[in-house]
mmCIF entry with sequence, helices, sheets and N, C-alpha, C, O atoms, coordinates in Angstrom:
data_MODEL
# 
_entry.id   MODEL 
# 
_entity.id                         1 
_entity.type                       polymer 
_entity.pdbx_number_of_molecules   1 
# 
_entity_poly.entity_id                      1 
_entity_poly.type                           'polypeptide(L)' 
_entity_poly.nstd_linkage                   no 
_entity_poly.nstd_monomer                   no 
_entity_poly.pdbx_seq_one_letter_code       
;(UNK)(UNK)(UNK)(UNK)(UNK)(UNK)(UNK)(UNK)(UNK)(UNK)(UNK)(UNK)(UNK)(UNK)(UNK)(UNK)
(UNK)(UNK)(UNK)(UNK)(UNK)(UNK)(UNK)(UNK)(UNK)(UNK)(UNK)(UNK)(UNK)(UNK)(UNK)(UNK)
(UNK)(UNK)(UNK)(UNK)(UNK)(UNK)(UNK)(UNK)(UNK)(UNK)(UNK)(UNK)(UNK)(UNK)(UNK)(UNK)
(UNK)(UNK)(UNK)(UNK)
;
_entity_poly.pdbx_seq_one_letter_code_can   XXXXXXXXXXXXXXXXXXXXXXXXXXXXXXXXXXXXXXXXXXXXXXXXXXXX 
_entity_poly.pdbx_strand_id                 A 
# 
loop_
_entity_poly_seq.entity_id 
_entity_poly_seq.num 
_entity_poly_seq.mon_id 
_entity_poly_seq.hetero 
1 1  UNK n 
1 2  UNK n 
1 3  UNK n 
1 4  UNK n 
1 5  UNK n 
1 6  UNK n 
1 7  UNK n 
1 8  UNK n 
1 9  UNK n 
1 10 UNK n 
1 11 UNK n 
1 12 UNK n 
1 13 UNK n 
1 14 UNK n 
1 15 UNK n 
1 16 UNK n 
1 17 UNK n 
1 18 UNK n 
1 19 UNK n 
1 20 UNK n 
1 21 UNK n 
1 22 UNK n 
1 23 UNK n 
1 24 UNK n 
1 25 UNK n 
1 26 UNK n 
1 27 UNK n 
1 28 UNK n 
1 29 UNK n 
1 30 UNK n 
1 31 UNK n 
1 32 UNK n 
1 33 UNK n 
1 34 UNK n 
1 35 UNK n 
1 36 UNK n 
1 37 UNK n 
1 38 UNK n 
1 39 UNK n 
1 40 UNK n 
1 41 UNK n 
1 42 UNK n 
1 43 UNK n 
1 44 UNK n 
1 45 UNK n 
1 46 UNK n 
1 47 UNK n 
1 48 UNK n 
1 49 UNK n 
1 50 UNK n 
1 51 UNK n 
1 52 UNK n 
# 
_struct_asym.id          A 
_struct_asym.entity_id   1 
# 
loop_
_struct_conf.conf_type_id 
_struct_conf.id 
_struct_conf.pdbx_PDB_helix_id 
_struct_conf.beg_label_comp_id 
_struct_conf.beg_label_asym_id 
_struct_conf.beg_label_seq_id 
_struct_conf.pdbx_beg_PDB_ins_code 
_struct_conf.end_label_comp_id 
_struct_conf.end_label_asym_id 
_struct_conf.end_label_seq_id 
_struct_conf.pdbx_end_PDB_ins_code 
_struct_conf.beg_auth_comp_id 
_struct_conf.beg_auth_asym_id 
_struct_conf.beg_auth_seq_id 
_struct_conf.end_auth_comp_id 
_struct_conf.end_auth_asym_id 
_struct_conf.end_auth_seq_id 
_struct_conf.pdbx_PDB_helix_class 
_struct_conf.details 
_struct_conf.pdbx_PDB_helix_length 
HELX_P HELX_P1 AA1 UNK A 4  ? UNK A 19 ? UNK A 4  UNK A 19 1 ? 16 
HELX_P HELX_P2 AA2 UNK A 23 ? UNK A 35 ? UNK A 23 UNK A 35 1 ? 13 
HELX_P HELX_P3 AA3 UNK A 39 ? UNK A 43 ? UNK A 39 UNK A 43 1 ? 5  
HELX_P HELX_P4 AA4 UNK A 47 ? UNK A 49 ? UNK A 47 UNK A 49 5 ? 3  
# 
_struct_conf_type.id          HELX_P 
_struct_conf_type.criteria    ? 
_struct_conf_type.reference   ? 
# 
loop_
_atom_site.group_PDB 
_atom_site.id 
_atom_site.type_symbol 
_atom_site.label_atom_id 
_atom_site.label_alt_id 
_atom_site.label_comp_id 
_atom_site.label_asym_id 
_atom_site.label_entity_id 
_atom_site.label_seq_id 
_atom_site.pdbx_PDB_ins_code 
_atom_site.Cartn_x 
_atom_site.Cartn_y 
_atom_site.Cartn_z 
_atom_site.occupancy 
_atom_site.B_iso_or_equiv 
_atom_site.pdbx_formal_charge 
_atom_site.auth_seq_id 
_atom_site.auth_comp_id 
_atom_site.auth_asym_id 
_atom_site.auth_atom_id 
_atom_site.pdbx_PDB_model_num 
ATOM 1   N N  . UNK A 1 1  ? 9.535  52.101 67.579 1.00 0.00 ? 1  UNK A N  1 
ATOM 2   C CA . UNK A 1 1  ? 10.491 51.622 68.530 1.00 0.00 ? 1  UNK A CA 1 
ATOM 3   C C  . UNK A 1 1  ? 9.974  50.333 69.148 1.00 0.00 ? 1  UNK A C  1 
ATOM 4   O O  . UNK A 1 1  ? 8.820  50.262 69.570 1.00 0.00 ? 1  UNK A O  1 
ATOM 5   N N  . UNK A 1 2  ? 10.818 49.321 69.202 1.00 0.00 ? 2  UNK A N  1 
ATOM 6   C CA . UNK A 1 2  ? 10.447 48.048 69.808 1.00 0.00 ? 2  UNK A CA 1 
ATOM 7   C C  . UNK A 1 2  ? 10.552 48.121 71.331 1.00 0.00 ? 2  UNK A C  1 
ATOM 8   O O  . UNK A 1 2  ? 11.522 48.650 71.873 1.00 0.00 ? 2  UNK A O  1 
ATOM 9   N N  . UNK A 1 3  ? 9.569  47.598 71.992 1.00 0.00 ? 3  UNK A N  1 
ATOM 10  C CA . UNK A 1 3  ? 9.627  47.498 73.442 1.00 0.00 ? 3  UNK A CA 1 
ATOM 11  C C  . UNK A 1 3  ? 10.227 46.140 73.814 1.00 0.00 ? 3  UNK A C  1 
ATOM 12  O O  . UNK A 1 3  ? 10.449 45.289 72.953 1.00 0.00 ? 3  UNK A O  1 
ATOM 13  N N  . UNK A 1 4  ? 10.479 45.959 75.078 1.00 0.00 ? 4  UNK A N  1 
ATOM 14  C CA . UNK A 1 4  ? 11.059 44.705 75.552 1.00 0.00 ? 4  UNK A CA 1 
ATOM 15  C C  . UNK A 1 4  ? 10.106 43.546 75.231 1.00 0.00 ? 4  UNK A C  1 
ATOM 16  O O  . UNK A 1 4  ? 10.543 42.486 74.784 1.00 0.00 ? 4  UNK A O  1 
ATOM 17  N N  . UNK A 1 5  ? 8.817  43.750 75.457 1.00 0.00 ? 5  UNK A N  1 
ATOM 18  C CA . UNK A 1 5  ? 7.864  42.661 75.190 1.00 0.00 ? 5  UNK A CA 1 
ATOM 19  C C  . UNK A 1 5  ? 7.795  42.347 73.699 1.00 0.00 ? 5  UNK A C  1 
ATOM 20  O O  . UNK A 1 5  ? 7.607  41.189 73.328 1.00 0.00 ? 5  UNK A O  1 
ATOM 21  N N  . UNK A 1 6  ? 7.944  43.364 72.824 1.00 0.00 ? 6  UNK A N  1 
ATOM 22  C CA . UNK A 1 6  ? 7.977  43.106 71.390 1.00 0.00 ? 6  UNK A CA 1 
ATOM 23  C C  . UNK A 1 6  ? 9.179  42.266 71.014 1.00 0.00 ? 6  UNK A C  1 
ATOM 24  O O  . UNK A 1 6  ? 9.077  41.343 70.206 1.00 0.00 ? 6  UNK A O  1 
ATOM 25  N N  . UNK A 1 7  ? 10.315 42.589 71.603 1.00 0.00 ? 7  UNK A N  1 
ATOM 26  C CA . UNK A 1 7  ? 11.551 41.847 71.332 1.00 0.00 ? 7  UNK A CA 1 
ATOM 27  C C  . UNK A 1 7  ? 11.423 40.401 71.791 1.00 0.00 ? 7  UNK A C  1 
ATOM 28  O O  . UNK A 1 7  ? 11.850 39.484 71.090 1.00 0.00 ? 7  UNK A O  1 
ATOM 29  N N  . UNK A 1 8  ? 10.837 40.197 72.964 1.00 0.00 ? 8  UNK A N  1 
ATOM 30  C CA . UNK A 1 8  ? 10.631 38.840 73.476 1.00 0.00 ? 8  UNK A CA 1 
ATOM 31  C C  . UNK A 1 8  ? 9.678  38.090 72.566 1.00 0.00 ? 8  UNK A C  1 
ATOM 32  O O  . UNK A 1 8  ? 9.914  36.921 72.261 1.00 0.00 ? 8  UNK A O  1 
ATOM 33  N N  . UNK A 1 9  ? 8.619  38.728 72.131 1.00 0.00 ? 9  UNK A N  1 
ATOM 34  C CA . UNK A 1 9  ? 7.644  38.093 71.252 1.00 0.00 ? 9  UNK A CA 1 
ATOM 35  C C  . UNK A 1 9  ? 8.298  37.702 69.923 1.00 0.00 ? 9  UNK A C  1 
ATOM 36  O O  . UNK A 1 9  ? 8.082  36.594 69.432 1.00 0.00 ? 9  UNK A O  1 
ATOM 37  N N  . UNK A 1 10 ? 9.073  38.580 69.353 1.00 0.00 ? 10 UNK A N  1 
ATOM 38  C CA . UNK A 1 10 ? 9.773  38.243 68.112 1.00 0.00 ? 10 UNK A CA 1 
ATOM 39  C C  . UNK A 1 10 ? 10.750 37.077 68.321 1.00 0.00 ? 10 UNK A C  1 
ATOM 40  O O  . UNK A 1 10 ? 10.876 36.201 67.465 1.00 0.00 ? 10 UNK A O  1 
ATOM 41  N N  . UNK A 1 11 ? 11.422 37.079 69.444 1.00 0.00 ? 11 UNK A N  1 
ATOM 42  C CA . UNK A 1 11 ? 12.320 35.975 69.759 1.00 0.00 ? 11 UNK A CA 1 
ATOM 43  C C  . UNK A 1 11 ? 11.576 34.652 69.840 1.00 0.00 ? 11 UNK A C  1 
ATOM 44  O O  . UNK A 1 11 ? 12.068 33.619 69.389 1.00 0.00 ? 11 UNK A O  1 
ATOM 45  N N  . UNK A 1 12 ? 10.374 34.699 70.426 1.00 0.00 ? 12 UNK A N  1 
ATOM 46  C CA . UNK A 1 12 ? 9.543  33.480 70.503 1.00 0.00 ? 12 UNK A CA 1 
ATOM 47  C C  . UNK A 1 12 ? 9.112  33.018 69.111 1.00 0.00 ? 12 UNK A C  1 
ATOM 48  O O  . UNK A 1 12 ? 9.100  31.819 68.832 1.00 0.00 ? 12 UNK A O  1 
ATOM 49  N N  . UNK A 1 13 ? 8.761  33.957 68.243 1.00 0.00 ? 13 UNK A N  1 
ATOM 50  C CA . UNK A 1 13 ? 8.376  33.592 66.879 1.00 0.00 ? 13 UNK A CA 1 
ATOM 51  C C  . UNK A 1 13 ? 9.538  32.919 66.146 1.00 0.00 ? 13 UNK A C  1 
ATOM 52  O O  . UNK A 1 13 ? 9.362  31.885 65.501 1.00 0.00 ? 13 UNK A O  1 
ATOM 53  N N  . UNK A 1 14 ? 10.716 33.514 66.253 1.00 0.00 ? 14 UNK A N  1 
ATOM 54  C CA . UNK A 1 14 ? 11.864 32.935 65.540 1.00 0.00 ? 14 UNK A CA 1 
ATOM 55  C C  . UNK A 1 14 ? 12.263 31.587 66.149 1.00 0.00 ? 14 UNK A C  1 
ATOM 56  O O  . UNK A 1 14 ? 12.704 30.700 65.418 1.00 0.00 ? 14 UNK A O  1 
ATOM 57  N N  . UNK A 1 15 ? 12.120 31.413 67.456 1.00 0.00 ? 15 UNK A N  1 
ATOM 58  C CA . UNK A 1 15 ? 12.382 30.109 68.066 1.00 0.00 ? 15 UNK A CA 1 
ATOM 59  C C  . UNK A 1 15 ? 11.406 29.071 67.502 1.00 0.00 ? 15 UNK A C  1 
ATOM 60  O O  . UNK A 1 15 ? 11.802 27.953 67.172 1.00 0.00 ? 15 UNK A O  1 
ATOM 61  N N  . UNK A 1 16 ? 10.144 29.445 67.395 1.00 0.00 ? 16 UNK A N  1 
ATOM 62  C CA . UNK A 1 16 ? 9.144  28.534 66.818 1.00 0.00 ? 16 UNK A CA 1 
ATOM 63  C C  . UNK A 1 16 ? 9.534  28.162 65.389 1.00 0.00 ? 16 UNK A C  1 
ATOM 64  O O  . UNK A 1 16 ? 9.474  26.994 65.005 1.00 0.00 ? 16 UNK A O  1 
ATOM 65  N N  . UNK A 1 17 ? 9.930  29.155 64.613 1.00 0.00 ? 17 UNK A N  1 
ATOM 66  C CA . UNK A 1 17 ? 10.276 28.905 63.214 1.00 0.00 ? 17 UNK A CA 1 
ATOM 67  C C  . UNK A 1 17 ? 11.492 28.006 63.077 1.00 0.00 ? 17 UNK A C  1 
ATOM 68  O O  . UNK A 1 17 ? 11.563 27.216 62.136 1.00 0.00 ? 17 UNK A O  1 
ATOM 69  N N  . UNK A 1 18 ? 12.438 28.104 63.978 1.00 0.00 ? 18 UNK A N  1 
ATOM 70  C CA . UNK A 1 18 ? 13.616 27.256 63.913 1.00 0.00 ? 18 UNK A CA 1 
ATOM 71  C C  . UNK A 1 18 ? 13.293 25.796 64.138 1.00 0.00 ? 18 UNK A C  1 
ATOM 72  O O  . UNK A 1 18 ? 13.956 24.918 63.586 1.00 0.00 ? 18 UNK A O  1 
ATOM 73  N N  . UNK A 1 19 ? 12.264 25.522 64.957 1.00 0.00 ? 19 UNK A N  1 
ATOM 74  C CA . UNK A 1 19 ? 11.922 24.141 65.302 1.00 0.00 ? 19 UNK A CA 1 
ATOM 75  C C  . UNK A 1 19 ? 10.692 23.636 64.549 1.00 0.00 ? 19 UNK A C  1 
ATOM 76  O O  . UNK A 1 19 ? 10.324 22.469 64.677 1.00 0.00 ? 19 UNK A O  1 
ATOM 77  N N  . UNK A 1 20 ? 10.063 24.495 63.775 1.00 0.00 ? 20 UNK A N  1 
ATOM 78  C CA . UNK A 1 20 ? 8.836  24.099 63.081 1.00 0.00 ? 20 UNK A CA 1 
ATOM 79  C C  . UNK A 1 20 ? 9.149  23.225 61.877 1.00 0.00 ? 20 UNK A C  1 
ATOM 80  O O  . UNK A 1 20 ? 10.044 23.519 61.084 1.00 0.00 ? 20 UNK A O  1 
ATOM 81  N N  . UNK A 1 21 ? 8.398  22.160 61.765 1.00 0.00 ? 21 UNK A N  1 
ATOM 82  C CA . UNK A 1 21 ? 8.493  21.277 60.595 1.00 0.00 ? 21 UNK A CA 1 
ATOM 83  C C  . UNK A 1 21 ? 7.344  21.511 59.630 1.00 0.00 ? 21 UNK A C  1 
ATOM 84  O O  . UNK A 1 21 ? 7.318  20.960 58.530 1.00 0.00 ? 21 UNK A O  1 
ATOM 85  N N  . UNK A 1 22 ? 6.401  22.329 60.053 1.00 0.00 ? 22 UNK A N  1 
ATOM 86  C CA . UNK A 1 22 ? 5.206  22.596 59.252 1.00 0.00 ? 22 UNK A CA 1 
ATOM 87  C C  . UNK A 1 22 ? 5.513  23.758 58.285 1.00 0.00 ? 22 UNK A C  1 
ATOM 88  O O  . UNK A 1 22 ? 5.493  24.923 58.682 1.00 0.00 ? 22 UNK A O  1 
ATOM 89  N N  . UNK A 1 23 ? 5.789  23.436 57.048 1.00 0.00 ? 23 UNK A N  1 
ATOM 90  C CA . UNK A 1 23 ? 6.212  24.435 56.072 1.00 0.00 ? 23 UNK A CA 1 
ATOM 91  C C  . UNK A 1 23 ? 5.143  25.507 55.818 1.00 0.00 ? 23 UNK A C  1 
ATOM 92  O O  . UNK A 1 23 ? 5.475  26.672 55.600 1.00 0.00 ? 23 UNK A O  1 
ATOM 93  N N  . UNK A 1 24 ? 3.873  25.120 55.844 1.00 0.00 ? 24 UNK A N  1 
ATOM 94  C CA . UNK A 1 24 ? 2.794  26.074 55.586 1.00 0.00 ? 24 UNK A CA 1 
ATOM 95  C C  . UNK A 1 24 ? 2.794  27.186 56.624 1.00 0.00 ? 24 UNK A C  1 
ATOM 96  O O  . UNK A 1 24 ? 2.729  28.362 56.269 1.00 0.00 ? 24 UNK A O  1 
ATOM 97  N N  . UNK A 1 25 ? 2.865  26.829 57.900 1.00 0.00 ? 25 UNK A N  1 
ATOM 98  C CA . UNK A 1 25 ? 2.861  27.834 58.941 1.00 0.00 ? 25 UNK A CA 1 
ATOM 99  C C  . UNK A 1 25 ? 4.159  28.623 58.960 1.00 0.00 ? 25 UNK A C  1 
ATOM 100 O O  . UNK A 1 25 ? 4.150  29.818 59.254 1.00 0.00 ? 25 UNK A O  1 
ATOM 101 N N  . UNK A 1 26 ? 5.247  27.989 58.658 1.00 0.00 ? 26 UNK A N  1 
ATOM 102 C CA . UNK A 1 26 ? 6.550  28.661 58.597 1.00 0.00 ? 26 UNK A CA 1 
ATOM 103 C C  . UNK A 1 26 ? 6.531  29.814 57.578 1.00 0.00 ? 26 UNK A C  1 
ATOM 104 O O  . UNK A 1 26 ? 6.971  30.926 57.867 1.00 0.00 ? 26 UNK A O  1 
ATOM 105 N N  . UNK A 1 27 ? 6.022  29.522 56.412 1.00 0.00 ? 27 UNK A N  1 
ATOM 106 C CA . UNK A 1 27 ? 5.948  30.544 55.354 1.00 0.00 ? 27 UNK A CA 1 
ATOM 107 C C  . UNK A 1 27 ? 5.009  31.671 55.767 1.00 0.00 ? 27 UNK A C  1 
ATOM 108 O O  . UNK A 1 27 ? 5.296  32.843 55.527 1.00 0.00 ? 27 UNK A O  1 
ATOM 109 N N  . UNK A 1 28 ? 3.897  31.318 56.382 1.00 0.00 ? 28 UNK A N  1 
ATOM 110 C CA . UNK A 1 28 ? 2.942  32.338 56.817 1.00 0.00 ? 28 UNK A CA 1 
ATOM 111 C C  . UNK A 1 28 ? 3.556  33.278 57.865 1.00 0.00 ? 28 UNK A C  1 
ATOM 112 O O  . UNK A 1 28 ? 3.401  34.496 57.780 1.00 0.00 ? 28 UNK A O  1 
ATOM 113 N N  . UNK A 1 29 ? 4.248  32.705 58.847 1.00 0.00 ? 29 UNK A N  1 
ATOM 114 C CA . UNK A 1 29 ? 4.885  33.531 59.871 1.00 0.00 ? 29 UNK A CA 1 
ATOM 115 C C  . UNK A 1 29 ? 5.991  34.400 59.271 1.00 0.00 ? 29 UNK A C  1 
ATOM 116 O O  . UNK A 1 29 ? 6.097  35.578 59.614 1.00 0.00 ? 29 UNK A O  1 
ATOM 117 N N  . UNK A 1 30 ? 6.807  33.846 58.391 1.00 0.00 ? 30 UNK A N  1 
ATOM 118 C CA . UNK A 1 30 ? 7.873  34.631 57.780 1.00 0.00 ? 30 UNK A CA 1 
ATOM 119 C C  . UNK A 1 30 ? 7.296  35.788 56.962 1.00 0.00 ? 30 UNK A C  1 
ATOM 120 O O  . UNK A 1 30 ? 7.816  36.903 57.001 1.00 0.00 ? 30 UNK A O  1 
ATOM 121 N N  . UNK A 1 31 ? 6.231  35.517 56.231 1.00 0.00 ? 31 UNK A N  1 
ATOM 122 C CA . UNK A 1 31 ? 5.597  36.569 55.454 1.00 0.00 ? 31 UNK A CA 1 
ATOM 123 C C  . UNK A 1 31 ? 5.113  37.698 56.365 1.00 0.00 ? 31 UNK A C  1 
ATOM 124 O O  . UNK A 1 31 ? 5.298  38.874 56.052 1.00 0.00 ? 31 UNK A O  1 
ATOM 125 N N  . UNK A 1 32 ? 4.501  37.343 57.482 1.00 0.00 ? 32 UNK A N  1 
ATOM 126 C CA . UNK A 1 32 ? 3.995  38.357 58.414 1.00 0.00 ? 32 UNK A CA 1 
ATOM 127 C C  . UNK A 1 32 ? 5.147  39.155 59.040 1.00 0.00 ? 32 UNK A C  1 
ATOM 128 O O  . UNK A 1 32 ? 5.074  40.380 59.145 1.00 0.00 ? 32 UNK A O  1 
ATOM 129 N N  . UNK A 1 33 ? 6.196  38.461 59.450 1.00 0.00 ? 33 UNK A N  1 
ATOM 130 C CA . UNK A 1 33 ? 7.307  39.133 60.122 1.00 0.00 ? 33 UNK A CA 1 
ATOM 131 C C  . UNK A 1 33 ? 8.054  40.057 59.181 1.00 0.00 ? 33 UNK A C  1 
ATOM 132 O O  . UNK A 1 33 ? 8.358  41.194 59.541 1.00 0.00 ? 33 UNK A O  1 
ATOM 133 N N  . UNK A 1 34 ? 8.355  39.583 57.976 1.00 0.00 ? 34 UNK A N  1 
ATOM 134 C CA . UNK A 1 34 ? 9.196  40.379 57.078 1.00 0.00 ? 34 UNK A CA 1 
ATOM 135 C C  . UNK A 1 34 ? 8.450  41.458 56.315 1.00 0.00 ? 34 UNK A C  1 
ATOM 136 O O  . UNK A 1 34 ? 9.059  42.435 55.879 1.00 0.00 ? 34 UNK A O  1 
ATOM 137 N N  . UNK A 1 35 ? 7.135  41.302 56.145 1.00 0.00 ? 35 UNK A N  1 
ATOM 138 C CA . UNK A 1 35 ? 6.399  42.310 55.393 1.00 0.00 ? 35 UNK A CA 1 
ATOM 139 C C  . UNK A 1 35 ? 5.540  43.212 56.272 1.00 0.00 ? 35 UNK A C  1 
ATOM 140 O O  . UNK A 1 35 ? 5.142  44.297 55.847 1.00 0.00 ? 35 UNK A O  1 
ATOM 141 N N  . UNK A 1 36 ? 5.253  42.770 57.493 1.00 0.00 ? 36 UNK A N  1 
ATOM 142 C CA . UNK A 1 36 ? 4.384  43.546 58.362 1.00 0.00 ? 36 UNK A CA 1 
ATOM 143 C C  . UNK A 1 36 ? 2.917  43.378 58.044 1.00 0.00 ? 36 UNK A C  1 
ATOM 144 O O  . UNK A 1 36 ? 2.074  44.118 58.552 1.00 0.00 ? 36 UNK A O  1 
ATOM 145 N N  . UNK A 1 37 ? 2.606  42.394 57.194 1.00 0.00 ? 37 UNK A N  1 
ATOM 146 C CA . UNK A 1 37 ? 1.210  42.154 56.838 1.00 0.00 ? 37 UNK A CA 1 
ATOM 147 C C  . UNK A 1 37 ? 0.445  41.592 58.013 1.00 0.00 ? 37 UNK A C  1 
ATOM 148 O O  . UNK A 1 37 ? 0.997  40.860 58.835 1.00 0.00 ? 37 UNK A O  1 
ATOM 149 N N  . UNK A 1 38 ? -0.825 41.937 58.091 1.00 0.00 ? 38 UNK A N  1 
ATOM 150 C CA . UNK A 1 38 ? -1.696 41.413 59.130 1.00 0.00 ? 38 UNK A CA 1 
ATOM 151 C C  . UNK A 1 38 ? -2.354 40.121 58.663 1.00 0.00 ? 38 UNK A C  1 
ATOM 152 O O  . UNK A 1 38 ? -2.326 39.788 57.478 1.00 0.00 ? 38 UNK A O  1 
ATOM 153 N N  . UNK A 1 39 ? -2.946 39.400 59.611 1.00 0.00 ? 39 UNK A N  1 
ATOM 154 C CA . UNK A 1 39 ? -3.531 38.094 59.326 1.00 0.00 ? 39 UNK A CA 1 
ATOM 155 C C  . UNK A 1 39 ? -4.543 38.158 58.180 1.00 0.00 ? 39 UNK A C  1 
ATOM 156 O O  . UNK A 1 39 ? -4.495 37.326 57.274 1.00 0.00 ? 39 UNK A O  1 
ATOM 157 N N  . UNK A 1 40 ? -5.444 39.115 58.206 1.00 0.00 ? 40 UNK A N  1 
ATOM 158 C CA . UNK A 1 40 ? -6.454 39.227 57.155 1.00 0.00 ? 40 UNK A CA 1 
ATOM 159 C C  . UNK A 1 40 ? -5.851 39.494 55.793 1.00 0.00 ? 40 UNK A C  1 
ATOM 160 O O  . UNK A 1 40 ? -6.354 39.001 54.783 1.00 0.00 ? 40 UNK A O  1 
ATOM 161 N N  . UNK A 1 41 ? -4.778 40.268 55.753 1.00 0.00 ? 41 UNK A N  1 
ATOM 162 C CA . UNK A 1 41 ? -4.103 40.553 54.488 1.00 0.00 ? 41 UNK A CA 1 
ATOM 163 C C  . UNK A 1 41 ? -3.436 39.307 53.932 1.00 0.00 ? 41 UNK A C  1 
ATOM 164 O O  . UNK A 1 41 ? -3.491 39.048 52.730 1.00 0.00 ? 41 UNK A O  1 
ATOM 165 N N  . UNK A 1 42 ? -2.807 38.537 54.809 1.00 0.00 ? 42 UNK A N  1 
ATOM 166 C CA . UNK A 1 42 ? -2.139 37.308 54.366 1.00 0.00 ? 42 UNK A CA 1 
ATOM 167 C C  . UNK A 1 42 ? -3.163 36.298 53.885 1.00 0.00 ? 42 UNK A C  1 
ATOM 168 O O  . UNK A 1 42 ? -2.983 35.681 52.835 1.00 0.00 ? 42 UNK A O  1 
ATOM 169 N N  . UNK A 1 43 ? -4.243 36.121 54.651 1.00 0.00 ? 43 UNK A N  1 
ATOM 170 C CA . UNK A 1 43 ? -5.253 35.129 54.285 1.00 0.00 ? 43 UNK A CA 1 
ATOM 171 C C  . UNK A 1 43 ? -6.007 35.503 53.006 1.00 0.00 ? 43 UNK A C  1 
ATOM 172 O O  . UNK A 1 43 ? -6.562 34.638 52.328 1.00 0.00 ? 43 UNK A O  1 
ATOM 173 N N  . UNK A 1 44 ? -6.021 36.786 52.686 1.00 0.00 ? 44 UNK A N  1 
ATOM 174 C CA . UNK A 1 44 ? -6.704 37.236 51.477 1.00 0.00 ? 44 UNK A CA 1 
ATOM 175 C C  . UNK A 1 44 ? -5.852 37.217 50.215 1.00 0.00 ? 44 UNK A C  1 
ATOM 176 O O  . UNK A 1 44 ? -6.341 37.541 49.132 1.00 0.00 ? 44 UNK A O  1 
ATOM 177 N N  . UNK A 1 45 ? -4.588 36.842 50.344 1.00 0.00 ? 45 UNK A N  1 
ATOM 178 C CA . UNK A 1 45 ? -3.708 36.826 49.179 1.00 0.00 ? 45 UNK A CA 1 
ATOM 179 C C  . UNK A 1 45 ? -4.114 35.765 48.163 1.00 0.00 ? 45 UNK A C  1 
ATOM 180 O O  . UNK A 1 45 ? -4.565 34.674 48.512 1.00 0.00 ? 45 UNK A O  1 
ATOM 181 N N  . UNK A 1 46 ? -3.938 36.122 46.909 1.00 0.00 ? 46 UNK A N  1 
ATOM 182 C CA . UNK A 1 46 ? -4.138 35.184 45.787 1.00 0.00 ? 46 UNK A CA 1 
ATOM 183 C C  . UNK A 1 46 ? -2.876 35.261 44.936 1.00 0.00 ? 46 UNK A C  1 
ATOM 184 O O  . UNK A 1 46 ? -2.136 36.242 45.008 1.00 0.00 ? 46 UNK A O  1 
ATOM 185 N N  . UNK A 1 47 ? -2.628 34.230 44.132 1.00 0.00 ? 47 UNK A N  1 
ATOM 186 C CA . UNK A 1 47 ? -1.423 34.214 43.308 1.00 0.00 ? 47 UNK A CA 1 
ATOM 187 C C  . UNK A 1 47 ? -1.338 35.434 42.407 1.00 0.00 ? 47 UNK A C  1 
ATOM 188 O O  . UNK A 1 47 ? -0.242 35.924 42.134 1.00 0.00 ? 47 UNK A O  1 
ATOM 189 N N  . UNK A 1 48 ? -2.482 35.934 41.940 1.00 0.00 ? 48 UNK A N  1 
ATOM 190 C CA . UNK A 1 48 ? -2.488 37.107 41.070 1.00 0.00 ? 48 UNK A CA 1 
ATOM 191 C C  . UNK A 1 48 ? -2.007 38.381 41.769 1.00 0.00 ? 48 UNK A C  1 
ATOM 192 O O  . UNK A 1 48 ? -1.617 39.342 41.107 1.00 0.00 ? 48 UNK A O  1 
ATOM 193 N N  . UNK A 1 49 ? -2.034 38.388 43.099 1.00 0.00 ? 49 UNK A N  1 
ATOM 194 C CA . UNK A 1 49 ? -1.592 39.556 43.874 1.00 0.00 ? 49 UNK A CA 1 
ATOM 195 C C  . UNK A 1 49 ? -0.076 39.638 43.980 1.00 0.00 ? 49 UNK A C  1 
ATOM 196 O O  . UNK A 1 49 ? 0.470  40.678 44.348 1.00 0.00 ? 49 UNK A O  1 
ATOM 197 N N  . UNK A 1 50 ? 0.603  38.544 43.660 1.00 0.00 ? 50 UNK A N  1 
ATOM 198 C CA . UNK A 1 50 ? 2.049  38.481 43.848 1.00 0.00 ? 50 UNK A CA 1 
ATOM 199 C C  . UNK A 1 50 ? 2.747  38.757 42.527 1.00 0.00 ? 50 UNK A C  1 
ATOM 200 O O  . UNK A 1 50 ? 2.516  38.065 41.535 1.00 0.00 ? 50 UNK A O  1 
ATOM 201 N N  . UNK A 1 51 ? 3.588  39.754 42.522 1.00 0.00 ? 51 UNK A N  1 
ATOM 202 C CA . UNK A 1 51 ? 4.349  40.095 41.334 1.00 0.00 ? 51 UNK A CA 1 
ATOM 203 C C  . UNK A 1 51 ? 5.815  39.747 41.509 1.00 0.00 ? 51 UNK A C  1 
ATOM 204 O O  . UNK A 1 51 ? 6.480  40.244 42.418 1.00 0.00 ? 51 UNK A O  1 
ATOM 205 N N  . UNK A 1 52 ? 6.307  38.898 40.637 1.00 0.00 ? 52 UNK A N  1 
ATOM 206 C CA . UNK A 1 52 ? 7.705  38.473 40.746 1.00 0.00 ? 52 UNK A CA 1 
ATOM 207 C C  . UNK A 1 52 ? 8.596  39.359 39.937 1.00 0.00 ? 52 UNK A C  1 
ATOM 208 O O  . UNK A 1 52 ? 9.809  39.153 39.908 1.00 0.00 ? 52 UNK A O  1 
# 
C-alpha cells in the first residue's frame, strides 16, 4: 500500500522525468520505477542480462 509520502515522492520523480533532458538518467529512473529494481541491481546490469 502506498502512503502519502510515497505518492508525493513518485510525483516528484515523474515531474523530474518530464523536465529532464538527460536521457541517461531518465532511462535509469524509468527502469527503477517500472521494474522495482534497486540501485545496485540497475548498476550491475549488462547487455547479456537483458532478454528481448
